[in-house]
DRENDRENDO-238777 format. One record per residue (C-alpha): residue number from 1; x, y, z. Coordinates in nm, 2 decimals. Example, Ala and Ser with C-alpha at 12.3 -4.5 7.8 and 13.67 -1.06 7.14 Angstrom:
BEGIN
+------+--------+--------+--------+
: tido :      X :      Y :      Z :
+------+--------+--------+--------+
:    1 :   1.23 :  -0.45 :   0.78 :
:    2 :   1.37 :  -0.11 :   0.71 :
+------+--------+--------+--------+
REM end
This chain:
BEGIN
+------+--------+--------+--------+
: tido :      X :      Y :      Z :
+------+--------+--------+--------+
:    1 :   7.74 :  23.40 : -11.57 :
:    2 :   7.73 :  23.73 : -11.60 :
:    3 :   7.71 :  23.84 : -11.24 :
:    4 :   7.59 :  23.68 : -10.92 :
:    5 :   7.24 :  23.69 : -10.84 :
:    6 :   7.08 :  23.92 : -10.56 :
:    7 :   7.19 :  23.75 : -10.21 :
:    8 :   6.79 :  23.67 : -10.16 :
:    9 :   6.72 :  23.55 : -10.49 :
:   10 :   6.78 :  23.18 : -10.41 :
:   11 :   6.51 :  23.15 : -10.15 :
:   12 :   6.27 :  23.22 : -10.39 :
:   13 :   6.37 :  23.04 : -10.69 :
:   14 :   6.20 :  22.72 : -10.58 :
:   15 :   5.90 :  22.91 : -10.51 :
:   16 :   5.87 :  23.06 : -10.79 :
:   17 :   5.88 :  22.72 : -10.99 :
:   18 :   5.60 :  22.61 : -10.80 :
:   19 :   5.40 :  22.93 : -10.86 :
:   20 :   5.42 :  22.87 : -11.27 :
:   21 :   5.39 :  22.47 : -11.22 :
:   22 :   5.06 :  22.56 : -11.02 :
:   23 :   4.98 :  22.81 : -11.27 :
:   24 :   5.02 :  22.59 : -11.54 :
:   25 :   4.80 :  22.31 : -11.40 :
:   26 :   4.77 :  21.95 : -11.39 :
:   27 :   4.96 :  21.84 : -11.67 :
:   28 :   5.25 :  22.07 : -11.57 :
:   29 :   5.25 :  21.95 : -11.27 :
:   30 :   5.22 :  21.55 : -11.36 :
:   31 :   5.51 :  21.63 : -11.59 :
:   32 :   5.75 :  21.82 : -11.29 :
:   33 :   5.62 :  21.56 : -11.08 :
:   34 :   5.71 :  21.25 : -11.32 :
:   35 :   6.08 :  21.35 : -11.44 :
:   36 :   6.13 :  21.52 : -11.10 :
:   37 :   5.99 :  21.36 : -10.84 :
:   38 :   5.90 :  21.68 : -10.67 :
:   39 :   5.54 :  21.74 : -10.55 :
:   40 :   5.46 :  21.37 : -10.48 :
:   41 :   5.77 :  21.14 : -10.33 :
:   42 :   5.84 :  20.82 : -10.41 :
:   43 :   5.83 :  20.60 : -10.10 :
:   44 :   6.04 :  20.36 :  -9.96 :
:   45 :   5.92 :  20.02 : -10.08 :
:   46 :   5.88 :  20.23 : -10.44 :
:   47 :   6.27 :  20.33 : -10.45 :
:   48 :   6.38 :  19.94 : -10.35 :
:   49 :   6.20 :  19.79 : -10.55 :
:   50 :   6.41 :  19.82 : -10.84 :
:   51 :   6.23 :  19.62 : -11.09 :
:   52 :   5.89 :  19.76 : -11.06 :
:   53 :   5.88 :  20.06 : -10.81 :
:   54 :   5.90 :  20.34 : -11.08 :
:   55 :   5.62 :  20.22 : -11.24 :
:   56 :   5.38 :  20.16 : -10.93 :
:   57 :   5.50 :  20.51 : -10.85 :
:   58 :   5.44 :  20.66 : -11.22 :
:   59 :   5.08 :  20.50 : -11.19 :
:   60 :   5.05 :  20.68 : -10.86 :
:   61 :   5.16 :  21.03 : -11.00 :
:   62 :   4.90 :  20.98 : -11.24 :
:   63 :   4.62 :  20.83 : -11.11 :
:   64 :   4.61 :  21.16 : -10.88 :
:   65 :   4.42 :  21.48 : -10.97 :
:   66 :   4.54 :  21.83 : -10.89 :
:   67 :   4.34 :  22.13 : -10.86 :
:   68 :   4.33 :  22.43 : -11.04 :
:   69 :   4.29 :  22.63 : -10.77 :
:   70 :   4.59 :  22.91 : -10.82 :
:   71 :   4.49 :  22.95 : -11.22 :
:   72 :   4.09 :  22.96 : -11.06 :
:   73 :   4.17 :  23.23 : -10.78 :
:   74 :   4.42 :  23.45 : -11.06 :
:   75 :   4.13 :  23.43 : -11.33 :
:   76 :   3.80 :  23.52 : -11.12 :
:   77 :   4.01 :  23.79 : -10.93 :
:   78 :   4.15 :  23.94 : -11.20 :
:   79 :   3.78 :  23.95 : -11.40 :
:   80 :   3.67 :  24.09 : -11.05 :
:   81 :   3.93 :  24.33 : -11.08 :
:   82 :   3.84 :  24.45 : -11.41 :
:   83 :   3.46 :  24.43 : -11.40 :
:   84 :   3.49 :  24.85 : -11.48 :
:   85 :   3.79 :  24.96 : -11.64 :
:   86 :   4.04 :  25.22 : -11.49 :
:   87 :   4.02 :  25.59 : -11.56 :
:   88 :   4.36 :  25.69 : -11.67 :
:   89 :   4.49 :  26.03 : -11.74 :
:   90 :   4.78 :  26.12 : -11.96 :
:   91 :   4.90 :  26.46 : -12.08 :
:   92 :   4.89 :  26.48 : -12.45 :
:   93 :   5.25 :  26.42 : -12.50 :
:   94 :   5.23 :  26.06 : -12.39 :
:   95 :   4.85 :  25.99 : -12.45 :
:   96 :   4.92 :  25.76 : -12.78 :
:   97 :   5.07 :  25.54 : -12.41 :
:   98 :   4.72 :  25.43 : -12.33 :
:   99 :   4.68 :  25.25 : -12.61 :
:  100 :   5.02 :  25.15 : -12.69 :
:  101 :   5.23 :  25.15 : -12.40 :
:  102 :   5.50 :  24.82 : -12.41 :
:  103 :   5.74 :  24.69 : -12.67 :
:  104 :   5.46 :  24.41 : -12.74 :
:  105 :   5.23 :  24.75 : -12.83 :
:  106 :   4.96 :  24.68 : -12.53 :
:  107 :   4.72 :  24.92 : -12.41 :
:  108 :   4.81 :  25.03 : -12.06 :
:  109 :   4.48 :  24.86 : -11.94 :
:  110 :   4.63 :  24.56 : -12.06 :
:  111 :   4.98 :  24.67 : -11.89 :
:  112 :   4.80 :  24.73 : -11.52 :
:  113 :   4.62 :  24.35 : -11.58 :
:  114 :   4.98 :  24.19 : -11.67 :
:  115 :   5.06 :  24.31 : -11.33 :
:  116 :   4.83 :  24.22 : -11.13 :
:  117 :   4.82 :  23.90 : -11.25 :
:  118 :   5.24 :  23.89 : -11.19 :
:  119 :   5.16 :  24.01 : -10.83 :
:  120 :   4.93 :  23.74 : -10.75 :
:  121 :   5.15 :  23.43 : -10.87 :
:  122 :   5.50 :  23.51 : -10.84 :
:  123 :   5.51 :  23.82 : -10.58 :
:  124 :   5.64 :  24.10 : -10.81 :
:  125 :   5.67 :  24.24 : -11.12 :
:  126 :   5.96 :  24.46 : -11.29 :
:  127 :   5.89 :  24.75 : -11.52 :
:  128 :   6.18 :  24.93 : -11.74 :
:  129 :   6.14 :  25.22 : -11.98 :
:  130 :   6.31 :  25.15 : -12.30 :
:  131 :   6.38 :  25.40 : -12.58 :
:  132 :   6.31 :  25.21 : -12.96 :
:  133 :   6.55 :  25.43 : -13.13 :
:  134 :   6.69 :  25.83 : -13.11 :
:  135 :   6.37 :  25.94 : -13.31 :
:  136 :   6.10 :  25.82 : -13.05 :
:  137 :   5.90 :  26.06 : -12.95 :
:  138 :   5.83 :  25.87 : -12.63 :
:  139 :   5.98 :  25.56 : -12.46 :
:  140 :   5.80 :  25.18 : -12.40 :
:  141 :   5.75 :  24.99 : -12.15 :
:  142 :   5.95 :  24.65 : -12.11 :
:  143 :   5.81 :  24.36 : -11.84 :
:  144 :   5.99 :  24.14 : -11.63 :
:  145 :   5.89 :  23.86 : -11.46 :
:  146 :   6.00 :  23.76 : -11.11 :
:  147 :   6.29 :  23.53 : -11.18 :
:  148 :   6.45 :  23.76 : -11.48 :
:  149 :   6.47 :  24.02 : -11.18 :
:  150 :   6.85 :  23.90 : -11.07 :
:  151 :   7.03 :  24.15 : -10.95 :
:  152 :   7.02 :  24.50 : -10.82 :
:  153 :   7.10 :  24.77 : -10.58 :
:  154 :   6.86 :  25.06 : -10.45 :
:  155 :   6.90 :  25.39 : -10.28 :
:  156 :   6.63 :  25.53 : -10.15 :
:  157 :   6.66 :  25.93 : -10.21 :
:  158 :   6.38 :  26.22 : -10.11 :
:  159 :   6.16 :  25.89 : -10.04 :
:  160 :   6.17 :  25.68 : -10.31 :
:  161 :   6.36 :  25.39 : -10.40 :
:  162 :   6.61 :  25.45 : -10.71 :
:  163 :   6.85 :  25.19 : -10.86 :
:  164 :   7.20 :  25.22 : -10.96 :
:  165 :   7.25 :  24.88 : -11.07 :
:  166 :   6.95 :  24.60 : -11.22 :
:  167 :   7.08 :  24.26 : -11.38 :
:  168 :   6.79 :  24.14 : -11.59 :
:  169 :   6.80 :  23.80 : -11.77 :
:  170 :   6.65 :  23.82 : -12.12 :
:  171 :   6.74 :  23.49 : -12.24 :
:  172 :   6.53 :  23.37 : -12.52 :
:  173 :   6.52 :  23.05 : -12.75 :
:  174 :   6.70 :  23.16 : -13.08 :
:  175 :   6.73 :  22.93 : -13.40 :
:  176 :   7.06 :  22.81 : -13.51 :
:  177 :   7.17 :  22.66 : -13.82 :
:  178 :   7.03 :  22.34 : -13.82 :
:  179 :   6.71 :  22.44 : -13.74 :
:  180 :   6.67 :  22.40 : -13.37 :
:  181 :   6.62 :  22.61 : -13.05 :
:  182 :   6.83 :  22.62 : -12.85 :
:  183 :   6.86 :  22.93 : -12.56 :
:  184 :   7.02 :  23.18 : -12.62 :
:  185 :   7.19 :  23.36 : -12.26 :
:  186 :   7.15 :  23.71 : -12.28 :
:  187 :   7.15 :  24.01 : -11.97 :
:  188 :   7.11 :  24.31 : -11.97 :
:  189 :   7.28 :  24.58 : -11.75 :
:  190 :   7.10 :  24.89 : -11.60 :
:  191 :   7.31 :  25.13 : -11.46 :
:  192 :   7.44 :  25.52 : -11.41 :
:  193 :   7.78 :  25.58 : -11.57 :
:  194 :   7.90 :  25.91 : -11.53 :
:  195 :   7.57 :  26.07 : -11.40 :
:  196 :   7.36 :  25.95 : -11.68 :
:  197 :   7.14 :  25.59 : -11.74 :
:  198 :   7.35 :  25.39 : -11.94 :
:  199 :   7.22 :  24.98 : -12.04 :
:  200 :   7.42 :  24.74 : -12.23 :
:  201 :   7.37 :  24.35 : -12.27 :
:  202 :   7.62 :  24.06 : -12.21 :
:  203 :   7.63 :  23.71 : -12.27 :
:  204 :   7.70 :  23.44 : -11.98 :
:  205 :   8.07 :  23.44 : -11.97 :
:  206 :   8.07 :  23.87 : -11.93 :
:  207 :   8.12 :  23.99 : -11.70 :
:  208 :   7.85 :  24.32 : -11.55 :
:  209 :   7.98 :  24.57 : -11.40 :
:  210 :   7.84 :  24.82 : -11.18 :
:  211 :   7.90 :  25.22 : -11.25 :
:  212 :   8.07 :  25.11 : -11.57 :
:  213 :   8.10 :  24.97 : -11.91 :
:  214 :   8.31 :  24.61 : -11.94 :
:  215 :   8.55 :  24.60 : -12.22 :
:  216 :   8.44 :  24.52 : -12.56 :
:  217 :   8.06 :  24.60 : -12.48 :
:  218 :   7.92 :  24.80 : -12.65 :
:  219 :   7.70 :  25.01 : -12.46 :
:  220 :   7.42 :  25.29 : -12.45 :
:  221 :   7.29 :  25.57 : -12.31 :
:  222 :   6.93 :  25.61 : -12.46 :
:  223 :   6.76 :  25.95 : -12.50 :
:  224 :   6.49 :  26.13 : -12.59 :
:  225 :   6.46 :  26.40 : -12.89 :
:  226 :   6.86 :  26.45 : -12.76 :
:  227 :   6.81 :  26.44 : -12.37 :
:  228 :   6.94 :  26.18 : -12.14 :
:  229 :   6.81 :  26.08 : -11.86 :
:  230 :   6.96 :  26.05 : -11.49 :
:  231 :   6.78 :  25.78 : -11.31 :
:  232 :   6.76 :  25.42 : -11.37 :
:  233 :   6.41 :  25.36 : -11.52 :
:  234 :   6.31 :  25.08 : -11.33 :
:  235 :   6.01 :  25.03 : -11.14 :
:  236 :   5.93 :  24.64 : -10.94 :
:  237 :   5.54 :  24.66 : -10.83 :
:  238 :   5.52 :  24.37 : -10.54 :
:  239 :   5.22 :  24.28 : -10.35 :
:  240 :   5.20 :  24.54 : -10.09 :
:  241 :   5.49 :  24.80 : -10.22 :
:  242 :   5.74 :  24.90 : -10.49 :
:  243 :   6.00 :  24.80 : -10.30 :
:  244 :   6.34 :  24.60 : -10.41 :
:  245 :   6.30 :  24.35 : -10.15 :
:  246 :   6.11 :  24.03 : -10.26 :
:  247 :   5.77 :  23.96 : -10.13 :
:  248 :   5.58 :  23.60 : -10.12 :
:  249 :   5.38 :  23.54 : -10.43 :
:  250 :   4.99 :  23.65 : -10.29 :
:  251 :   4.85 :  23.27 : -10.37 :
:  252 :   5.13 :  23.08 : -10.23 :
:  253 :   4.92 :  22.93 :  -9.98 :
:  254 :   4.69 :  22.85 : -10.22 :
:  255 :   4.97 :  22.68 : -10.38 :
:  256 :   5.09 :  22.47 : -10.09 :
:  257 :   4.79 :  22.36 :  -9.97 :
:  258 :   4.69 :  22.27 : -10.36 :
:  259 :   4.98 :  22.02 : -10.37 :
:  260 :   4.89 :  21.93 : -10.02 :
:  261 :   4.58 :  21.79 : -10.21 :
:  262 :   4.74 :  21.63 : -10.48 :
:  263 :   4.95 :  21.44 : -10.28 :
:  264 :   4.65 :  21.33 : -10.08 :
:  265 :   4.46 :  21.25 : -10.38 :
:  266 :   4.75 :  21.04 : -10.54 :
:  267 :   4.76 :  20.85 : -10.19 :
:  268 :   4.35 :  20.80 : -10.20 :
:  269 :   4.31 :  20.73 : -10.53 :
:  270 :   4.59 :  20.46 : -10.57 :
:  271 :   4.39 :  20.31 : -10.27 :
:  272 :   4.06 :  20.34 : -10.42 :
:  273 :   4.25 :  20.15 : -10.75 :
:  274 :   4.39 :  19.88 : -10.54 :
:  275 :   4.09 :  19.83 : -10.31 :
:  276 :   3.87 :  19.71 : -10.63 :
:  277 :   4.14 :  19.49 : -10.74 :
:  278 :   4.23 :  19.17 : -10.56 :
:  279 :   4.46 :  18.87 : -10.63 :
:  280 :   4.33 :  18.54 : -10.66 :
:  281 :   4.51 :  18.30 : -10.48 :
:  282 :   4.50 :  17.92 : -10.50 :
:  283 :   4.61 :  17.65 : -10.30 :
:  284 :   4.61 :  17.28 : -10.32 :
:  285 :   4.51 :  17.28 : -10.68 :
:  286 :   4.67 :  17.02 : -10.93 :
:  287 :   4.89 :  17.18 : -11.18 :
:  288 :   4.64 :  17.05 : -11.47 :
:  289 :   4.35 :  17.17 : -11.24 :
:  290 :   4.54 :  17.60 : -11.30 :
:  291 :   4.48 :  17.55 : -11.65 :
:  292 :   4.14 :  17.56 : -11.67 :
:  293 :   4.06 :  17.77 : -11.39 :
:  294 :   3.78 :  18.04 : -11.59 :
:  295 :   3.65 :  18.36 : -11.36 :
:  296 :   3.33 :  18.56 : -11.47 :
:  297 :   2.96 :  18.46 : -11.58 :
:  298 :   2.87 :  18.15 : -11.71 :
:  299 :   3.28 :  18.01 : -11.58 :
:  300 :   3.28 :  17.66 : -11.45 :
:  301 :   3.57 :  17.50 : -11.19 :
:  302 :   3.64 :  17.15 : -11.08 :
:  303 :   3.93 :  17.15 : -10.80 :
:  304 :   4.01 :  16.84 : -10.60 :
:  305 :   3.87 :  16.84 : -10.26 :
:  306 :   4.18 :  16.95 : -10.06 :
:  307 :   4.20 :  17.27 : -10.29 :
:  308 :   4.18 :  17.62 : -10.18 :
:  309 :   4.05 :  17.90 : -10.39 :
:  310 :   4.01 :  18.29 : -10.24 :
:  311 :   4.07 :  18.65 : -10.31 :
:  312 :   4.28 :  18.85 : -10.10 :
:  313 :   4.31 :  19.27 : -10.17 :
:  314 :   4.31 :  19.58 :  -9.96 :
:  315 :   3.99 :  19.64 :  -9.70 :
:  316 :   3.92 :  19.96 :  -9.77 :
:  317 :   3.87 :  20.07 :  -9.47 :
:  318 :   4.05 :  20.38 :  -9.42 :
:  319 :   3.91 :  20.52 :  -9.76 :
:  320 :   3.64 :  20.70 :  -9.55 :
:  321 :   3.91 :  20.86 :  -9.34 :
:  322 :   4.16 :  20.96 :  -9.63 :
:  323 :   3.85 :  21.14 :  -9.82 :
:  324 :   3.78 :  21.33 :  -9.53 :
:  325 :   4.13 :  21.50 :  -9.50 :
:  326 :   4.11 :  21.55 :  -9.88 :
:  327 :   3.79 :  21.73 :  -9.77 :
:  328 :   3.89 :  21.89 :  -9.52 :
:  329 :   4.23 :  22.08 :  -9.74 :
:  330 :   3.96 :  22.20 :  -9.98 :
:  331 :   3.80 :  22.33 :  -9.71 :
:  332 :   4.11 :  22.57 :  -9.56 :
:  333 :   4.17 :  22.61 :  -9.92 :
:  334 :   3.77 :  22.78 :  -9.92 :
:  335 :   3.82 :  22.96 :  -9.59 :
:  336 :   4.15 :  23.15 :  -9.74 :
:  337 :   3.95 :  23.29 : -10.01 :
:  338 :   3.88 :  23.06 : -10.29 :
:  339 :   3.51 :  23.14 : -10.24 :
:  340 :   3.39 :  23.01 : -10.59 :
:  341 :   3.49 :  22.62 : -10.50 :
:  342 :   3.16 :  22.69 : -10.23 :
:  343 :   2.86 :  22.53 : -10.52 :
:  344 :   2.52 :  22.50 : -10.46 :
:  345 :   2.35 :  22.80 : -10.38 :
:  346 :   2.28 :  23.10 : -10.57 :
:  347 :   2.31 :  23.43 : -10.43 :
:  348 :   2.20 :  23.81 : -10.46 :
:  349 :   2.43 :  24.06 : -10.59 :
:  350 :   2.41 :  24.24 : -10.23 :
:  351 :   2.43 :  23.92 : -10.06 :
:  352 :   2.73 :  23.84 : -10.28 :
:  353 :   2.89 :  24.20 : -10.21 :
:  354 :   2.84 :  24.16 :  -9.83 :
:  355 :   3.02 :  23.82 :  -9.80 :
:  356 :   3.26 :  23.91 : -10.09 :
:  357 :   3.39 :  24.26 :  -9.85 :
:  358 :   3.69 :  24.02 :  -9.67 :
:  359 :   3.78 :  23.86 :  -9.89 :
:  360 :   3.88 :  24.13 : -10.10 :
:  361 :   4.10 :  24.35 :  -9.90 :
:  362 :   4.42 :  24.18 : -10.04 :
:  363 :   4.29 :  24.29 : -10.43 :
:  364 :   4.25 :  24.64 : -10.29 :
:  365 :   4.60 :  24.65 : -10.20 :
:  366 :   4.73 :  24.48 : -10.55 :
:  367 :   4.53 :  24.70 : -10.72 :
:  368 :   4.66 :  25.00 : -10.59 :
:  369 :   5.09 :  24.92 : -10.58 :
:  370 :   4.98 :  24.79 : -10.94 :
:  371 :   4.86 :  25.11 : -11.05 :
:  372 :   5.14 :  25.31 : -10.86 :
:  373 :   5.42 :  25.12 : -10.99 :
:  374 :   5.26 :  25.20 : -11.34 :
:  375 :   5.19 :  25.59 : -11.27 :
:  376 :   5.59 :  25.62 : -11.11 :
:  377 :   5.70 :  25.46 : -11.47 :
:  378 :   5.48 :  25.69 : -11.66 :
:  379 :   5.63 :  26.03 : -11.47 :
:  380 :   5.95 :  25.94 : -11.53 :
:  381 :   5.89 :  25.92 : -11.88 :
:  382 :   5.75 :  26.23 : -11.83 :
:  383 :   6.04 :  26.37 : -11.62 :
:  384 :   6.28 :  26.20 : -11.89 :
:  385 :   6.13 :  26.39 : -12.17 :
:  386 :   6.12 :  26.75 : -11.96 :
:  387 :   5.79 :  26.74 : -11.88 :
:  388 :   5.62 :  26.89 : -11.53 :
:  389 :   5.28 :  26.78 : -11.63 :
:  390 :   5.22 :  26.39 : -11.44 :
:  391 :   5.02 :  26.10 : -11.53 :
:  392 :   4.74 :  25.93 : -11.33 :
:  393 :   4.58 :  25.62 : -11.27 :
:  394 :   4.35 :  25.54 : -11.04 :
:  395 :   4.24 :  25.18 : -11.06 :
:  396 :   3.88 :  25.03 : -11.00 :
:  397 :   3.82 :  24.93 : -10.65 :
:  398 :   3.49 :  24.78 : -10.68 :
:  399 :   3.46 :  24.43 : -10.68 :
:  400 :   3.17 :  24.32 : -10.66 :
:  401 :   2.84 :  24.46 : -10.87 :
:  402 :   2.47 :  24.46 : -10.71 :
:  403 :   2.24 :  24.38 : -10.95 :
:  404 :   1.89 :  24.53 : -10.89 :
:  405 :   1.63 :  24.26 : -10.95 :
:  406 :   1.29 :  24.37 : -11.17 :
:  407 :   1.07 :  24.27 : -10.85 :
:  408 :   1.37 :  24.59 : -10.76 :
:  409 :   1.25 :  24.80 : -10.98 :
:  410 :   0.93 :  24.72 : -10.98 :
:  411 :   0.91 :  24.90 : -10.59 :
:  412 :   1.07 :  25.17 : -10.72 :
:  413 :   0.82 :  25.26 : -10.93 :
:  414 :   0.59 :  25.20 : -10.67 :
:  415 :   0.84 :  25.40 : -10.39 :
:  416 :   0.82 :  25.70 : -10.68 :
:  417 :   0.44 :  25.67 : -10.76 :
:  418 :   0.37 :  25.70 : -10.37 :
:  419 :   0.54 :  25.99 : -10.42 :
:  420 :   0.91 :  25.92 : -10.34 :
:  421 :   1.17 :  26.20 : -10.48 :
:  422 :   1.24 :  25.99 : -10.80 :
:  423 :   1.20 :  26.09 : -11.15 :
:  424 :   1.16 :  25.89 : -11.47 :
:  425 :   1.48 :  25.97 : -11.62 :
:  426 :   1.68 :  25.86 : -11.28 :
:  427 :   1.41 :  25.48 : -11.30 :
:  428 :   1.54 :  25.46 : -11.70 :
:  429 :   1.90 :  25.51 : -11.60 :
:  430 :   1.88 :  25.20 : -11.33 :
:  431 :   1.70 :  25.02 : -11.61 :
:  432 :   1.95 :  25.09 : -11.85 :
:  433 :   2.25 :  25.05 : -11.60 :
:  434 :   2.11 :  24.68 : -11.49 :
:  435 :   2.07 :  24.55 : -11.82 :
:  436 :   1.72 :  24.54 : -11.87 :
:  437 :   1.69 :  24.82 : -12.12 :
:  438 :   1.96 :  24.93 : -12.41 :
:  439 :   1.75 :  25.23 : -12.57 :
:  440 :   1.86 :  25.56 : -12.60 :
:  441 :   1.77 :  25.78 : -12.27 :
:  442 :   1.69 :  26.12 : -12.47 :
:  443 :   1.47 :  25.90 : -12.72 :
:  444 :   1.26 :  25.75 : -12.48 :
:  445 :   1.25 :  26.07 : -12.28 :
:  446 :   1.11 :  26.22 : -12.61 :
:  447 :   0.85 :  25.96 : -12.69 :
:  448 :   0.74 :  26.01 : -12.31 :
:  449 :   0.66 :  26.38 : -12.37 :
:  450 :   0.48 :  26.30 : -12.69 :
:  451 :   0.24 :  26.07 : -12.53 :
:  452 :   0.20 :  26.26 : -12.22 :
:  453 :   0.09 :  26.61 : -12.42 :
:  454 :  -0.13 :  26.40 : -12.67 :
+------+--------+--------+--------+
REM end
């Protein structure tokens, strides 16, 4: 290993794997369960039954249903957060970054969305400045998932978090000579050497050094127009702050409850399956008679007078309680903010806006922290370039829209006729903004003026 992980890293590793599996959905959850026995434990009976226990366990897992609450809440939350575009103000020197900000040529808005998604799913996202070559007029931003930020050392200076060492996992799949895809273990180090930002890459056999360069390793002190930087350009966006300390994912409790429901579903559906699969039992039947047993419509069986034939099976008496328990877990998930699991009645825009107010507080924090992290990395870029200008990002914080109905618009027209202080132009703008017209307002007003003067 290039370097030991941060002492807090191991306690979050399993949580992060759970969150990735939860986001990937039912197939991923079942694959992980069948391979690692992770989310649904085997019973003692299944473990002891070496001949058929594993088959019964696999059937139990495959019968279960995993509900994608984590993916659903994150997808719906991002839809709310980006129903209006963020306001991005950049100095001219980095204006091109609005449409091409990352190493993958993504826009700043897409970077914000990626960051918010990882804040909700994993609890953190790392952002680092990267210089493509010495001729670059501005740096680009590299993104790092929570599990790829392995180690760090930070210093609080002037109220800001500054790092003098960061270790990042850049392992990727590469094709070898046999055309097989294998892991290429690479670890990037960000540090300060001789007062300037320095970066280098080591493999799993080489040792990273804080504030130095390992022997035989080629290091780079990136520069923009010949100007080096005296800080490590790295920022972390957590759920509620931009500090280095790891925070739990915002949707971890939803994932835990979803897994509890997954286990309950496995028990319930296995029991339901067994209750409909009675076993035929017969005693006192002669060997020749047993060969002629037939079941189903039109079948006829003849037995000697002392024979007994009957079905034995699971009573199913606990199915109601098991279903109620699963329903209770689903209700708990709903109560933690997954409002979209509630179905049945439609709501007006105003009612939805009021009901959602208490459920969007955490989204507000996530949106602000994500924007602040990106704003910080952009201003680092400007500082590196020698500019005194600043970039600002204002995320959308209006997560619900109150849409006027046609009746609302008619009421406003009546209000105007009654002498209310509202103009035709304002009514027209409300019509357009609520999707009831897409015509040009000036053309409409000119036409109205012509008709009134005719």
